[in-house]
C-alpha positions as CSV (number, residue, x, y, z in Angstrom):
1,M,26.7,-29.5,16.0
2,Q,23.0,-30.2,16.2
3,E,21.2,-29.7,12.8
4,T,18.3,-27.4,12.5
5,L,15.0,-29.3,12.2
6,S,12.9,-28.9,9.0
7,L,9.3,-28.0,9.4
8,R,8.3,-31.6,8.6
9,E,10.5,-32.8,11.5
10,L,8.9,-30.5,14.0
11,P,6.1,-32.0,16.2
12,Q,2.9,-31.8,14.3
13,F,1.2,-29.0,16.4
14,D,4.4,-26.9,16.2
15,R,4.3,-26.7,12.5
16,P,2.9,-23.4,11.2
17,R,0.5,-25.0,8.7
18,E,-1.0,-27.3,11.3
19,R,-1.3,-24.5,13.8
20,L,-3.1,-22.3,11.2
21,K,-5.5,-25.2,10.4
22,H,-6.4,-25.8,14.0
23,L,-6.0,-22.4,15.6
24,G,-6.6,-19.9,12.8
25,A,-4.2,-17.5,11.1
26,Q,-4.6,-14.9,13.8
27,A,-2.9,-17.2,16.3
28,L,0.4,-17.4,14.3
29,S,3.3,-15.0,14.6
30,S,4.4,-13.0,11.6
31,A,7.4,-15.3,11.3
32,E,5.2,-18.4,11.1
33,L,2.9,-16.8,8.5
34,L,5.9,-15.7,6.5
35,A,7.3,-19.3,6.8
36,I,4.1,-20.7,5.2
37,V,4.5,-18.3,2.3
38,L,8.1,-19.3,1.8
39,G,7.1,-22.9,1.8
40,S,10.5,-24.4,2.7
41,G,14.0,-23.5,3.9
42,S,17.4,-24.6,2.6
43,R,20.8,-25.9,3.7
44,G,19.5,-27.5,6.8
45,R,17.5,-24.4,7.9
46,S,13.7,-24.5,8.1
47,A,11.5,-22.0,6.5
48,L,10.7,-20.7,10.0
49,H,14.3,-19.9,10.6
50,V,14.7,-18.2,7.2
51,A,11.5,-16.2,7.9
52,Q,12.8,-15.1,11.3
53,D,16.0,-13.9,9.7
54,V,14.1,-11.9,7.1
55,L,12.0,-10.2,9.8
56,A,15.0,-9.5,11.9
57,S,16.8,-7.8,9.0
58,A,13.7,-5.5,8.6
59,G,13.5,-4.7,12.3
60,G,10.4,-7.0,12.6
61,S,8.4,-4.7,10.2
62,L,6.4,-6.3,7.4
63,R,6.0,-2.8,6.0
64,R,9.7,-2.4,5.6
65,I,9.8,-5.7,3.8
66,S,7.0,-4.7,1.4
67,A,8.8,-1.4,0.7
68,Q,12.0,-3.1,-0.4
69,P,12.7,-4.0,-4.0
70,V,11.9,-7.6,-4.9
71,A,15.5,-8.4,-5.4
72,A,16.4,-7.4,-1.8
73,L,15.0,-10.6,-0.3
74,T,17.1,-12.8,-2.5
75,T,20.1,-11.8,-0.5
76,H,18.9,-14.1,2.3
77,G,20.0,-17.7,1.9
78,G,17.2,-20.0,0.8
79,I,15.1,-17.3,-0.9
80,G,15.0,-17.2,-4.7
81,T,13.1,-15.0,-7.0
82,A,9.9,-17.2,-7.0
83,R,9.7,-17.1,-3.2
84,T,10.4,-13.4,-3.1
85,V,7.6,-12.7,-5.6
86,A,5.3,-14.8,-3.4
87,V,6.1,-12.8,-0.3
88,H,5.5,-9.5,-2.1
89,A,2.2,-10.8,-3.5
90,A,1.1,-11.9,0.0
91,L,1.9,-8.5,1.5
92,E,0.1,-6.7,-1.3
93,L,-3.0,-8.9,-0.8
94,G,-2.9,-7.8,2.9
95,R,-2.6,-4.2,1.9
96,R,-5.5,-4.5,-0.5
97,M,-7.6,-6.3,2.1
98,A,-7.0,-3.4,4.5
99,S,-8.2,-0.9,1.9
100,E,-11.4,-2.9,1.5
101,L,-12.3,-2.8,5.2
102,R,-14.2,0.4,4.7
103,D,-17.9,-0.2,4.1
104,E,-18.9,-0.2,0.5
105,G,-20.8,2.9,-0.4
106,A,-19.7,4.8,2.7
107,P,-19.3,8.5,1.9
108,V,-15.9,10.1,1.8
109,R,-16.5,13.4,3.5
110,S,-13.2,14.3,5.3
111,P,-9.4,14.1,4.8
112,A,-9.4,11.4,7.5
113,D,-11.8,9.3,5.4
114,V,-9.5,9.7,2.4
115,Y,-6.5,8.7,4.5
116,A,-8.3,5.7,5.8
117,V,-9.0,4.5,2.2
118,F,-5.6,5.2,0.6
119,S,-2.9,4.9,3.3
120,P,-2.8,1.1,3.4
121,R,-1.7,1.1,-0.3
122,L,0.3,4.3,-0.5
123,E,2.1,5.2,2.7
124,D,5.0,2.7,2.3
125,L,5.4,2.8,-1.4
126,P,9.0,3.5,-2.6
127,V,7.7,5.5,-5.5
128,E,5.1,8.2,-5.9
129,E,1.6,7.4,-7.2
130,F,-1.0,9.9,-8.1
131,H,-4.6,8.8,-7.8
132,V,-8.0,10.4,-8.5
133,A,-11.0,9.4,-6.3
134,V,-14.2,9.7,-8.3
135,L,-17.1,10.8,-6.2
136,D,-20.9,10.6,-6.9
137,A,-23.4,13.2,-5.8
138,Q,-23.6,11.6,-2.3
139,H,-19.8,11.8,-1.9
140,R,-19.4,8.1,-2.3
141,M,-16.2,6.9,-4.0
142,E,-17.2,5.2,-7.2
143,R,-13.7,4.5,-8.5
144,D,-10.1,4.9,-7.7
145,I,-8.0,5.9,-10.8
146,T,-4.3,5.6,-10.8
147,V,-3.0,8.4,-13.0
148,T,0.7,8.1,-12.7
149,R,3.3,6.0,-11.0
150,G,6.7,7.8,-10.9
151,I,10.2,7.3,-9.6
152,L,10.7,8.7,-6.1
153,N,8.8,12.0,-6.0
154,S,8.9,13.0,-9.7
155,S,5.4,12.1,-11.0
156,L,4.1,14.4,-13.7
157,V,0.4,15.0,-13.8
158,H,-1.6,16.5,-16.7
159,P,-5.2,17.7,-16.5
160,R,-6.0,15.6,-19.5
161,E,-5.1,12.3,-17.8
162,V,-6.9,13.4,-14.5
163,F,-10.2,14.4,-16.0
164,R,-10.5,11.9,-18.9
165,E,-11.7,9.1,-16.7
166,A,-13.6,11.5,-14.4
167,I,-15.7,12.7,-17.4
168,A,-16.3,9.1,-18.6
169,E,-17.5,8.2,-15.1
170,R,-19.8,11.3,-14.9
171,A,-18.1,12.3,-11.7
172,A,-19.9,14.8,-9.4
173,A,-16.5,15.7,-7.9
174,I,-13.0,14.3,-7.5
175,I,-10.4,14.2,-4.8
176,L,-6.7,14.1,-5.7
177,V,-4.5,11.8,-3.7
178,H,-0.8,11.0,-3.9
179,N,2.0,9.8,-1.6
180,H,5.4,11.2,-0.7
181,P,7.9,8.2,-0.5
182,S,9.9,10.3,2.0
183,G,7.1,9.9,4.5
184,D,6.8,13.7,4.9
185,P,3.4,14.9,3.5
186,T,4.4,18.6,3.3
187,P,3.3,19.9,-0.1
188,S,6.1,20.9,-2.5
189,S,6.0,23.8,-4.9
190,D,5.3,21.3,-7.7
191,D,2.4,19.9,-5.6
192,R,0.9,23.4,-5.2
193,M,1.3,24.2,-8.9
194,V,-0.3,21.0,-10.1
195,T,-3.1,21.4,-7.7
196,E,-3.8,25.0,-8.9
197,Q,-3.9,23.7,-12.5
198,L,-6.3,20.9,-11.7
199,V,-8.6,23.0,-9.6
200,A,-8.8,25.5,-12.5
201,A,-9.5,22.7,-15.0
202,G,-12.2,21.3,-12.7
203,R,-14.0,24.6,-12.7
204,L,-14.0,24.7,-16.5
205,L,-15.3,21.2,-16.7
206,D,-17.8,21.6,-13.8
207,I,-16.1,18.8,-11.9
208,P,-15.0,20.4,-8.7
209,V,-11.8,19.2,-7.0
210,H,-12.9,18.8,-3.3
211,D,-9.4,18.2,-1.9
212,H,-5.9,17.1,-2.6
213,V,-4.6,14.8,0.1
214,I,-0.9,13.9,0.4
215,I,-0.2,10.7,2.2
216,G,2.9,10.5,4.3
217,R,4.0,7.8,6.8
218,G,1.4,7.8,9.5
219,R,0.1,11.3,8.6
220,Y,-1.3,13.3,5.8
221,T,-1.8,16.9,4.5
222,S,-5.1,18.1,3.2
223,F,-5.1,21.1,0.9
224,A,-8.7,21.8,1.7
225,Q,-8.1,21.6,5.5
226,A,-5.1,23.8,5.2
227,G,-7.0,26.4,3.2
228,M,-4.8,25.9,0.1
229,L,-7.6,25.1,-2.5
């Protein structure tokens, strides 16, 4: 049986690292990029073959890989904890870069703007996160505050945690944002109750809550747009 070639044994311009140097990262397939992150394969299998197996098990979706627990990748031969951590770190860097594509200082005036800022980080998370977008008087987002990170959809939010940082930042207004790991952004009864409490607290503190946007998978729900504020 013919043995699988290692990356070093491939012709120079077929190696992912060489191709990236000469052609740029955009010319490489996801499997090739993943192979570079993995660094090497094992048991006669190249990093490229291991990367192809990982992608195939996730239906070719990098998002599915990033949503899996860190330990899930170690079930593939040739991937230990260190390499798994490197893959998740690389995917998180990509997610954060996507969230920075928005022009600095651009105003956040619509639910679509909020979704554009937060969806790269939140829509594929396996747990629920509750964020507060602190706005200045020109509706520009000055800061993104992570209030809670829960298990599945059971985050608990208290007005004290939400408004402490907003007061310190002298916020002109805030927007509440959280994700539903199920992918369905339909508000729950708890979502409605928490929103009512936070809107009431904002009125007392003269820091209006302009919206509460729930991020789902590929879609969102805006309390303001739906007339629920």
